[in-house]
N, C-alpha and C positions, 0 to 999 in steps of 0.2 A: 529778043531779051538779051542784050549784050551787057556783059560785066567784065570788062578788061580783056585779058588774054583768053579766058575760058568763056565759052558761050554754050547755050543749049543746042544751037543749030548745026555747027559745022562738023564735017567728017564723022557722021554717025554710022554705026555698023549695027546690024541686026543681032540681037542676043539669042544665042542658040540654047538648046535644052540643058546642055552641060553648064553653061554660064548661069542660066536661071536657077538651076539646081544649087549651084554654089552660093548664090546670093540669097536663096531661100533657106540655106543652112541644111539641106538634105531633106529627103521625103519622110519627115517625121510623122506625118499624118496623111490621111486620105485626102483631106482638103488641099494639102500641098501638092500631092500627086495630080489631082484634078487641075490645079492652077498651072502646073508645068505642061500638061498635055494641052490645055487650052491656049497657053502662050505659044507653044510650038505650032499649033494650028493657025494662029493669027499673031505672028511675031512682029508684024510691021509696027505695032504701037510701042514696042520696046526698043526702038532705035536709040542708041546711046552714043555719046561722043567718045572718040578714042582717048585713052588716058595719056595726058601730057603733064608736064611740070616736074618740079624737083621732088624727089622721093622724101616722104615724111612731112609734106606740107598740107596734105589733105586733112579734112576734119576727121575726128576719131570719136569712138564711144557714142555712136549715133543710136538713138532710140526714140520711139514715139509711143504714146499711150492715149487711148480714147477714154473719156470719163463723162459721167452724167449724160451718156447717150449722144450728146450733140457737140462735145468739145474735144479738141485734141491738142496735146502738147508734144513737141519734139525738142530734143536737146542734143548737143554735141560738144566736143572739146576741141580746142585749138591744136593743130598738128605740132608734133614735137620739133620739127625743123622749120616751121612756118615763121616768117619774119614778123616783126612787131606791127607793121602796118597792114597785115593781112585782114581781109574782110570776106565773110562768107555769106552766101545767099542760098536759100532753099527753094527748090521748084518741085512741084508735085504734078504727076501726069497719070490719069486713069485710063482704063481700057476704052473708055468712051472718047478718047483723044482730047479730053479737057485738060488744059495746062493752066497752072496758076503759080504765082509766087507767094511766098509767105506774106500775109498782110500785117502781121504784128511780130516784130523780132524782139527777143530778149537779149540784153547786152551785158557784157562783162568788160569793163574798162574800154568801152566803145566798140568792141568786137562782137559781132552777132554770134551767140552761142545757143540760141533756142528760138522756137517759133510757137505762137499760140493761134489756133484756128477756132473760130466760133461757128463757122458754117462748113459742114461736111457734105453738103449736097454736091452731087456729081462724082463723088468718090465711089468706086466699085469695090467688090469684095477684096481685090488686091490692087495695089497702086505702086507706081514707081516714084522713088524719092531721089533727088539729086541735090547734093550740097556742093555748089560751085564756089571758087575762091579767086580773089584778085589781090595783087600787090604791085607796088612800084619797083620792088627789088628783083623779083623772080616770078616765074610762072608757078601757079598753084595747082596741084592735082585736085581732081574732084573726087567726091565719095558718092556712091549710089547704092541703092538697096531696093528690093521688092518686098513689101510688107503685106501680109494677109491681115486685113483690118479686123477680122473676127478674133484673131489671136492677140491683138494688142489692145483689145477693149477690156477695161476693168469695170466690172459690173457694180452697180449700186447695191446697197443692202436691200434685203427683201422688204416689201411693203406690207402694211397692215398685220403686224405681228400680234397675235392674241394668245392668251393662256387661260384655259378653263380646267379647274381641278375638281375632283370628286374624292371619295374616301380612299381610293386605291392608286390613282395616278393623276398626272396633269397633262392635258393635251395641248401641245404647242403647235400652232398653225400660222402660216404666212402665205403671202402671194409672191409670185416671181417678180423680179425687178423690171423696171422699164429699160429696154435696150434699144440700140440703134435700129435693129431690124427685129421683127417678130420671131421669137424662138419658142419651141415646144418645151414642156417641162423637163423632158429627159435630157435636154442639152445643158442642164445646170446641175451643180452640186453645191451643197450648203454645209457650212461648219457652224455648229452651235457651241457656244461657251456658256456653260451653266455653273454659276457660283453661288455659294451661300452668302447672303447679304452681310456686309461688314467684314467679310473675310476674302481679301483679294490675293491671297498667297497662291502661287502657281500650283502648289501641291494639292490644294483643295479644288482646283478648277477641273471641270470635266469638258473635254473637247470631243465632240461627236460629229462625224461626217454623215450626212444624209443626202442621197441622190434624189434628183427631181422626180423620178418615176415613182417615188413613194407616196405621191399625193401632197407634197409640201406639208407634212405633219410629222410629229414625233411624240410618242407617249413616254413621258418621263415618270418613273415610279415615284409616288409621293413619299417624301422622306418620313421616317418614323417619328422624328422629332417635330415634324410639321414646321420647321423653321422657314423663314422667308428667304427666297432665292431670287436671283436675277438671271436672265438669259439674253445673250447677244448673238446675232447671226450675221454671217457674211457669205458672199456668193462668188463662185468661180465657174469657169467652163468645165463641163463634165470630162473633157479630155485632158485638160491641163489645170493644175492647181495654182493658177495665178489669182490669188485671192484679192478681193476688193476690200473696201473699208468696212469696219464693224458698224452694226446698227446701234441705236441708242438702247441701253439696257431696259428690259421690261421686267417688273417685279411680279412675283406670284408666290402663293403660299400665305400662311397665317403669320402672326407675330411670333415671338419666341416664347411659347408656353412653357417649355422646359426651364427657361430662365425664371419665369414667373413662379413656377413650382419651387424652385430653389429658394427664391426670395421668401415665399410663404413659409417654407420649412425653416428657414433661418429666423423669421419673425416669431414663429411658434416656439422654437427652442429658446430664443431670447426672452419671450414673454414668460415661459415656464420658469426660467432661471430667476427672472426679476420677481415673480410671485413667490417662489421658494425663499429667496433672500428676504423678501418683505415679511413673510410669515415667521421666518427664523428670528428676525430682529424683534418683531412684536413679542414672540414667546420669551426671548431672553429678557426683554424689558419687563415683562410681567413677573418673571421669576425674581429679577433684581428688586422690583418694587415690593414684592411680597416679603423678601428678606429684610428690607430696610424698614418696612412698616407692618410688623406682624399684627394680627387682630388682638384687641385688649380683652382679657378674660373677665367674665361677669360673676358677681357673688350670687349664689343661689339662695333664695328666700324660702326656706323650708316651711316656716310657720304659715306664711300666706299661701304657699302652694298647697299644704295639707288642708287649711281652712277652706280654700276653694274646692278642694276635692271632696271634703266632707259635705259641704253644702250641696255639691252636685250629687253626691251619692244619696243624701237624705232626700233631696228633691226627687231624684229618680225613684227612690224607694217609696216615697209618699205617693207619687203619681201612679206608680205601678199597683200599690196595694189598694188605693181608693177605687181603682177601676175594677177590682175583682167582684165586689158585692153588688147585687142588684137591689137589695133592700136595706134599709137603715132602721135600726131599732132606736126608738125615742124613749128615753127614761124621764118620766115626770116626777119631779120631786116637789112635794108640797110642804110647806112649813106650817106646823100646827101650833098654834099658840095655846097656852094653858089657860083654863077658865079661872076666873078669880074665886077665891075661897069665900064660902058663905060664912057670914058672921052669925 
């Protein structure tokens, strides 16, 4: 694998524990310590070329990230003292002595500044990365680094997020994300972002960290207002808070009943006011009509009234007196005519 003045093969020296420790960035975790001890026991796989070339021409700001369990992106920047015609090439070597060059480079003005890998098979828990450079003007220094693949993996959001609510709380549950290698629940930590719907202000957001040994569940007290909420979850390694992407928001809770009650209250008040105003207007209109058109006085007919009363009284007296007697006396009057005088 020849690339100009710098190559993978010539003048390689074994990397000792001190050099490996420097490139790992110090024993910040138990995994790093195990990697150092393992490399010291079998350091033949980490033979690296001696550093040559002009100072400041090597690639800088090198980093890699694994995402979606099967893909990896690496990026770097052009050296400050590198000439304009510099070109960089990335090589990866695993403990299994599998060497590969980047299959897909990312370019900036023709210069390789990144690499995309779609196949991570053959890569072990920690791998050696070498960024080599070539130029027609001067020799280019190389950059190399040992990366622990577990620490550069960014986990996907949890799978199958569900929320079930009762009268007292809402149970939020999820499943651990798919990762490059199978991991136990206790190797993850999760961050929950619970927000009231239609209110995305950071002051109303609740960020809650839940560790994987909790059973991938969280009991969220049901809000007194019963307002609708959303929850998003993201994942990180339990040892380092290198958070991945947020999941899609999941809604839970009821609609806004408190707002509905306010609307109902406002409608009742408005209805009462309208009815009061309507009755007041009708009453005022009645008074005004009564004043404009007062009732016409009528002449009292005393004669007819007394006559009717006397008739009524005589009729009542007659009917009352005739009903008292059970027997009636009949007087027979005979008319006696005188006899003619005798002659």
